[in-house]
VMD Tcl script that draws the C-alpha trace (Angstrom):
set ca {
  {15.95 -12.89 -6.25}
  {17.06 -9.45 -6.06}
  {19.53 -9.25 -9.47}
  {16.53 -10.72 -11.67}
  {14.17 -8.54 -10.31}
  {17.08 -5.62 -11.15}
  {17.74 -6.80 -14.80}
  {13.97 -7.49 -15.86}
  {12.96 -3.96 -14.50}
  {15.75 -2.60 -16.71}
  {15.25 -5.13 -19.37}
  {11.85 -3.77 -19.96}
  {12.53 -0.10 -19.15}
  {15.15 0.03 -21.74}
  {12.43 -1.48 -24.03}
  {10.07 1.53 -23.38}
  {7.51 -0.06 -21.43}
  {5.61 2.30 -19.37}
  {7.70 2.30 -15.65}
  {5.37 1.15 -13.45}
  {4.19 -2.44 -15.90}
  {8.00 -2.83 -15.72}
  {7.63 -2.72 -11.88}
  {5.27 -5.06 -11.87}
  {6.40 -7.86 -14.10}
  {10.33 -7.47 -12.60}
  {8.31 -8.21 -9.12}
  {6.44 -11.00 -10.71}
  {9.36 -12.23 -11.93}
  {11.22 -11.92 -7.85}
  {8.48 -13.78 -6.20}
  {8.22 -16.66 -8.85}
  {12.29 -16.77 -8.29}
  {12.05 -16.29 -4.91}
  {9.39 -19.60 -4.48}
  {6.82 -16.77 -3.14}
  {2.77 -16.95 -3.40}
  {2.29 -14.72 -5.83}
  {-0.95 -13.61 -3.92}
  {1.47 -11.27 -1.78}
  {1.47 -8.60 -5.00}
  {-1.90 -7.69 -4.94}
  {-2.11 -7.78 -1.36}
  {1.38 -5.18 -0.79}
  {0.10 -3.23 -3.89}
  {-3.50 -2.69 -1.57}
  {-1.37 -2.02 1.49}
  {0.94 0.82 -0.20}
  {-2.07 2.89 -1.69}
  {-4.83 2.34 1.00}
  {-2.96 5.71 2.64}
  {-5.28 8.69 3.78}
  {-2.07 10.86 2.82}
  {-2.16 9.75 -0.37}
  {-5.55 11.42 -1.16}
  {-3.79 14.61 -0.78}
  {-1.95 14.23 -4.32}
  {-5.28 13.37 -6.70}
  {-6.71 16.43 -4.46}
  {-4.20 18.67 -4.76}
  {-4.09 17.77 -8.94}
  {-7.91 18.27 -8.83}
  {-7.32 21.67 -7.86}
  {-4.69 22.75 -9.89}
  {-6.88 21.25 -12.87}
  {-9.75 23.61 -11.55}
  {-7.60 26.83 -11.19}
  {-6.55 26.47 -14.88}
  {-10.10 26.17 -15.70}
  {-10.79 28.99 -14.08}
  {-9.00 31.41 -15.78}
  {-6.81 32.30 -13.21}
  {-3.57 33.02 -15.09}
  {-4.36 35.92 -17.10}
  {-5.02 37.33 -13.39}
  {-1.45 36.03 -12.26}
  {0.28 37.13 -15.19}
  {-1.54 40.89 -15.11}
  {-0.32 41.06 -11.23}
  {3.36 40.44 -12.24}
  {3.15 42.44 -15.21}
  {2.26 45.38 -13.25}
  {5.01 44.92 -10.55}
  {7.73 44.02 -13.09}
  {6.46 43.76 -16.44}
  {8.70 47.58 -17.55}
  {12.41 45.92 -16.84}
  {15.13 44.06 -19.12}
  {13.76 40.29 -19.24}
  {10.03 41.59 -17.56}
  {8.03 38.86 -19.53}
  {10.35 36.75 -18.51}
  {10.08 37.86 -14.96}
  {6.28 37.63 -15.27}
  {5.82 34.44 -16.74}
  {8.74 32.94 -13.36}
  {6.49 34.95 -10.66}
  {2.90 33.44 -12.63}
  {5.02 29.87 -12.02}
  {5.87 30.71 -8.54}
  {2.34 31.30 -7.37}
  {0.80 29.04 -9.68}
  {3.45 26.46 -8.13}
  {1.65 26.90 -4.61}
  {-1.51 25.77 -5.91}
  {-1.08 22.93 -8.40}
  {1.68 21.38 -6.38}
  {3.25 19.78 -9.50}
  {5.76 20.92 -12.16}
  {4.04 19.07 -15.28}
  {0.51 20.79 -14.57}
  {2.40 24.15 -14.61}
  {4.23 23.75 -17.49}
  {1.47 22.45 -19.96}
  {-0.77 26.05 -18.53}
  {2.13 28.04 -18.77}
  {3.13 27.11 -21.69}
  {0.25 26.98 -23.83}
  {-0.81 30.38 -22.19}
  {2.65 32.41 -22.27}
  {4.81 31.19 -24.95}
  {2.36 32.47 -27.84}
  {3.33 35.96 -26.44}
  {6.64 35.27 -25.21}
  {7.86 34.71 -28.61}
  {6.96 38.47 -29.75}
  {9.74 39.59 -27.52}
  {12.43 36.48 -27.21}
  {13.78 33.40 -29.20}
  {11.27 30.58 -28.47}
  {14.02 28.26 -26.92}
  {14.30 31.15 -24.50}
  {11.19 31.61 -24.24}
  {10.49 27.50 -23.80}
  {13.61 27.26 -20.96}
  {11.54 30.20 -18.85}
  {8.61 28.36 -18.63}
  {10.17 25.18 -17.75}
  {12.23 26.84 -15.11}
  {9.04 28.76 -13.67}
  {7.63 25.42 -13.99}
  {10.24 23.45 -11.91}
  {9.36 25.61 -9.14}
  {5.98 23.48 -8.67}
  {7.76 20.20 -6.78}
  {9.90 22.67 -4.71}
  {7.81 25.72 -3.23}
  {4.28 23.97 -1.14}
  {2.72 22.14 -1.94}
  {4.81 20.13 -3.48}
  {3.13 16.31 -4.76}
  {6.74 15.35 -5.15}
  {7.41 15.92 -1.02}
  {4.50 14.07 -0.31}
  {5.56 10.83 -1.84}
  {9.00 11.50 -0.30}
  {7.26 11.86 3.01}
  {4.97 8.81 1.91}
  {7.82 6.36 1.45}
  {10.00 7.53 4.30}
  {7.67 6.75 6.86}
  {7.57 8.39 9.98}
  {11.41 10.04 9.76}
  {9.96 13.06 8.52}
  {6.66 15.16 8.18}
  {4.90 16.34 5.02}
  {4.20 19.70 6.97}
  {8.42 19.81 7.37}
  {9.31 19.41 3.80}
  {6.79 21.76 2.56}
  {7.99 25.02 5.27}
  {12.08 23.35 3.84}
  {11.41 23.94 0.49}
  {9.92 27.66 1.45}
  {13.62 29.65 1.25}
  {15.55 27.60 -1.14}
  {12.22 28.00 -3.77}
  {12.21 31.77 -3.37}
  {15.98 32.12 -3.88}
  {15.41 29.57 -7.11}
  {13.17 31.94 -8.35}
  {14.74 35.09 -7.70}
  {17.83 33.64 -8.91}
  {16.36 32.43 -12.29}
  {14.74 36.22 -12.33}
  {18.36 37.91 -12.19}
  {19.78 35.14 -14.72}
  {16.82 36.22 -17.19}
  {17.46 39.91 -16.83}
  {21.24 39.13 -17.78}
  {20.59 37.01 -20.25}
  {17.85 39.62 -21.84}
  {20.41 42.77 -21.51}
  {23.20 40.58 -23.21}
  {20.98 39.75 -26.16}
  {19.51 42.97 -26.51}
  {15.97 41.80 -25.96}
  {13.58 44.64 -25.81}
  {11.70 46.31 -22.97}
  {8.02 44.51 -22.28}
  {4.96 45.72 -20.45}
  {3.53 49.18 -19.71}
  {4.73 51.71 -16.71}
  {5.03 50.85 -13.42}
  {2.24 52.51 -11.64}
  {0.98 53.14 -7.72}
  {-2.84 52.87 -9.19}
  {-2.37 49.88 -11.47}
  {-0.67 47.70 -9.29}
  {-2.76 48.13 -6.27}
  {-5.92 47.40 -9.17}
  {-4.17 43.91 -10.03}
  {-3.02 43.42 -6.58}
  {-6.56 43.21 -5.63}
  {-7.91 41.26 -9.10}
  {-5.40 38.76 -7.98}
  {-6.01 39.13 -4.38}
  {-7.94 36.12 -4.28}
  {-5.66 33.47 -6.10}
  {-2.65 34.82 -4.25}
  {-4.49 34.21 -0.56}
  {-5.04 30.77 -1.29}
  {-1.70 29.66 -0.89}
  {-1.30 30.94 2.37}
  {-5.07 29.27 3.39}
  {-4.09 25.73 2.40}
  {-0.16 25.35 3.57}
  {-0.56 28.25 6.41}
  {-3.24 25.79 8.14}
  {-1.23 22.84 7.26}
  {1.68 24.41 9.11}
  {-0.25 25.83 11.87}
  {-1.53 22.08 12.73}
  {-4.98 23.35 11.87}
  {-6.37 20.31 9.61}
  {-3.96 17.55 7.86}
  {-1.61 17.90 4.26}
  {-5.34 15.45 2.68}
  {-7.71 17.39 4.41}
  {-5.87 20.52 3.36}
  {-5.94 19.52 -0.22}
  {-9.82 19.45 -0.28}
  {-10.36 22.76 1.08}
  {-7.71 24.16 -2.02}
  {-10.73 22.23 -4.25}
  {-13.67 24.10 -2.32}
  {-11.66 27.13 -2.64}
  {-10.77 26.62 -6.56}
  {-14.56 26.21 -7.29}
  {-15.20 29.05 -5.05}
  {-12.99 30.95 -7.31}
  {-14.15 30.11 -10.74}
  {-17.49 30.38 -10.21}
  {-17.88 33.62 -7.93}
  {-14.61 35.33 -8.61}
  {-13.00 34.89 -12.45}
  {-16.94 33.65 -13.02}
  {-14.90 31.58 -15.59}
  {-14.85 28.21 -14.24}
  {-18.46 26.67 -15.76}
  {-20.04 22.24 -14.66}
  {-19.28 21.51 -17.91}
  {-15.15 21.94 -17.49}
  {-15.37 19.65 -14.08}
  {-15.30 16.35 -16.12}
  {-12.47 16.93 -17.52}
  {-10.56 18.54 -15.00}
  {-11.51 15.50 -13.00}
  {-10.10 13.48 -15.50}
  {-6.83 14.70 -16.12}
  {-6.45 14.73 -11.82}
  {-7.68 11.11 -12.29}
  {-4.97 10.11 -14.60}
  {-2.20 11.63 -13.93}
  {-3.08 10.43 -9.69}
  {-3.37 6.89 -11.68}
  {-0.14 6.76 -12.87}
  {1.37 7.69 -9.35}
  {-0.48 5.30 -7.52}
  {0.39 2.34 -10.19}
  {4.42 3.59 -9.34}
  {3.61 3.37 -5.79}
  {1.58 -0.23 -6.06}
  {4.02 -1.57 -7.85}
  {7.30 -0.64 -6.77}
  {5.82 -1.54 -3.13}
  {5.92 -5.33 -3.91}
  {9.61 -5.28 -5.35}
  {10.54 -2.97 -2.24}
  {9.50 -6.05 -0.04}
  {11.54 -8.22 -2.24}
  {14.62 -6.30 -1.62}
  {13.76 -6.45 2.14}
  {13.32 -10.44 1.92}
  {16.24 -10.47 0.14}
  {18.05 -7.95 3.46}
  {19.37 -5.28 0.24}
  {18.37 -2.51 2.44}
  {21.29 -3.85 5.90}
  {23.49 -5.43 3.03}
  {23.81 -1.47 1.27}
  {24.22 -0.19 4.67}
  {26.81 -2.34 5.65}
  {28.31 -1.30 1.84}
  {28.30 2.42 2.32}
  {29.33 2.27 5.67}
  {32.77 0.65 4.48}
  {33.70 3.09 2.10}
  {32.99 6.02 4.21}
  {31.88 7.28 7.58}
  {31.68 10.52 6.94}
  {28.09 12.05 6.38}
  {29.00 14.82 4.24}
  {31.15 12.46 1.84}
  {27.82 10.04 2.00}
  {25.34 12.99 1.20}
  {27.95 13.52 -1.52}
  {27.25 9.79 -3.03}
  {23.93 9.75 -3.32}
  {23.71 13.14 -4.59}
  {25.86 12.36 -7.32}
  {23.81 8.83 -8.06}
  {20.49 11.12 -7.95}
  {22.01 13.02 -10.52}
  {22.16 10.31 -12.81}
  {19.15 8.57 -11.86}
  {16.85 11.92 -12.51}
  {18.36 11.66 -15.89}
  {17.03 8.48 -17.04}
  {14.54 7.88 -14.51}
  {10.52 9.37 -13.62}
  {11.05 10.96 -10.76}
  {8.34 9.49 -8.68}
  {9.61 5.83 -9.79}
  {12.94 6.89 -8.64}
  {11.13 8.36 -5.06}
  {9.61 5.07 -4.55}
  {12.24 2.94 -5.20}
  {15.54 4.31 -3.76}
  {13.48 6.49 -0.43}
  {13.14 3.17 1.53}
  {16.63 1.92 1.18}
  {18.11 5.36 1.08}
  {16.16 7.63 3.88}
  {16.99 5.25 6.81}
  {20.85 5.18 6.28}
  {21.07 8.37 5.71}
  {19.58 8.45 9.19}
  {22.01 6.34 10.89}
  {24.93 8.77 9.57}
  {22.59 11.22 11.79}
  {22.10 13.43 8.82}
  {18.90 15.94 9.16}
  {15.77 14.12 7.76}
  {14.34 17.14 6.73}
  {17.49 18.36 4.76}
  {18.49 14.88 2.88}
  {14.51 14.59 2.33}
  {14.67 18.32 0.07}
  {17.93 17.49 -1.22}
  {16.91 14.40 -2.61}
  {13.32 15.58 -3.62}
  {15.59 18.86 -5.41}
  {17.93 16.42 -7.25}
  {15.58 14.82 -8.43}
  {13.44 17.94 -9.50}
  {16.15 19.10 -11.25}
  {16.43 16.20 -13.13}
  {12.74 16.65 -14.47}
  {14.56 19.38 -17.24}
  {18.11 17.12 -17.88}
  {18.10 14.91 -21.18}
  {17.32 12.28 -22.31}
  {14.07 11.68 -20.03}
  {13.42 15.03 -18.72}
  {9.81 14.95 -18.84}
  {9.40 18.89 -18.48}
  {11.47 19.76 -21.56}
  {9.08 17.05 -23.63}
  {6.13 18.88 -22.34}
  {7.84 22.21 -23.83}
  {9.68 20.87 -26.96}
  {5.67 19.84 -27.40}
  {4.21 23.27 -27.08}
  {6.93 25.14 -28.83}
  {7.62 22.37 -31.89}
  {11.06 22.80 -31.12}
  {13.85 20.20 -31.06}
  {15.07 18.88 -27.94}
  {18.72 20.19 -28.94}
  {17.66 23.58 -29.57}
  {15.39 23.80 -26.04}
  {18.73 22.60 -24.60}
  {21.19 25.65 -25.69}
  {18.61 28.38 -23.71}
  {17.76 25.91 -20.93}
  {21.32 24.93 -19.75}
  {21.63 27.82 -17.68}
  {18.49 27.24 -15.77}
  {19.63 23.82 -14.90}
  {23.42 25.07 -13.96}
  {21.76 27.57 -11.52}
  {19.48 24.84 -9.58}
  {22.42 22.63 -8.78}
  {24.26 25.82 -7.66}
  {21.65 25.90 -5.58}
  {21.39 22.49 -4.60}
  {25.06 22.80 -3.56}
  {24.72 25.51 -1.79}
  {21.89 23.63 0.33}
  {24.23 21.22 1.20}
  {26.95 23.62 2.22}
  {24.77 25.31 4.36}
  {22.32 23.39 5.40}
  {20.46 26.08 7.18}
  {19.09 27.18 4.07}
  {17.13 24.06 4.20}
  {16.12 23.50 7.77}
  {16.00 27.00 9.53}
  {12.33 27.77 8.66}
  {10.75 24.30 9.40}
  {12.90 24.36 12.56}
  {11.48 27.80 13.87}
  {8.04 26.63 13.11}
  {8.88 23.73 15.20}
  {9.23 20.72 12.75}
}
mol new
graphics top color blue
foreach p $ca { graphics top sphere $p radius 0.5 }
foreach p [lrange $ca 0 end-1] q [lrange $ca 1 end] { graphics top cylinder $p $q radius 0.2 }
display resetview
């Protein structure tokens, strides 16, 4: 049954069928060969998406859409520009800081890339070449899946079960996320000085900084309220996502006053479409996972890996190498859904910290969103900037390489990931 499922899925995927449907058809083939009742398919699908924590994903997406429609980006850009605009690579730094704050609002890399790209690339083109501008924005957007709240971490925690909490994973991403952001800024400065890009932005002044900070304060407080409430246990991630939506509405209607009632249907539609894609992947993949369990694949995989190596570090390196390849060819949500139920229990058997393994798993696939041939962020930026993939990759590879450097550092020094969540009691 398992070989038939795998080959059917790969065949449909190579024919460029949407992965959710490829998973569903592969599951049907497996059920047919295994002589199982087809009623298992809708039952498993319904069971997998009938989840209260899963509701956080569409709500965070809706909050991000509302914040973009409310015109927060210009305030974030003005705030970042007042702090770091007048340095080498200042406009790139502004994009990274804006991406960092937007990441703490939307939790989704693709949504951040669309918002940042359409807003910042035109002005960045006046100072930098298009490929560099697009690479910086794609890297800044990639912080959306690392800095909490993160939709990717919610999906991972859902698929991993009780071994890891959403709040713990959120906190695991804070320190590496800050390291990534600071590293991106340092890389942007180095490249800007090497290429002789001019200084941009006005002179930095205390009064101007205070004015822009005051204007951006309601937006900057949103991640503190939402993520802080989740970490403090005041509300669940799903309730925090609902609070984020209400907060975004209040900012749009009463602070920026740019959000209109006519904007709500479009925002809800975009959030619903994206959430439906994730939900379809989870629903169809759950049947495939069920079939794998019937064939005892998790047990066989555990025995095989433990026969190859008994060293937890070697197992971790093997998984990371696997995920680098997976991230290049498979959409990240599909990878979480197919691989987490198989690999997370094995990591526990090796005694690997579930928070560490979960974060490394997520970050590896996050970097995959910037690696060809299926790097979704690359295609988003190519569409916005009218660049070819080859042109964009010439500027993007240093940022991709740095993300892998941080990933290796987190493996070598697990405290980077685990210190903050453990200090907070996770």
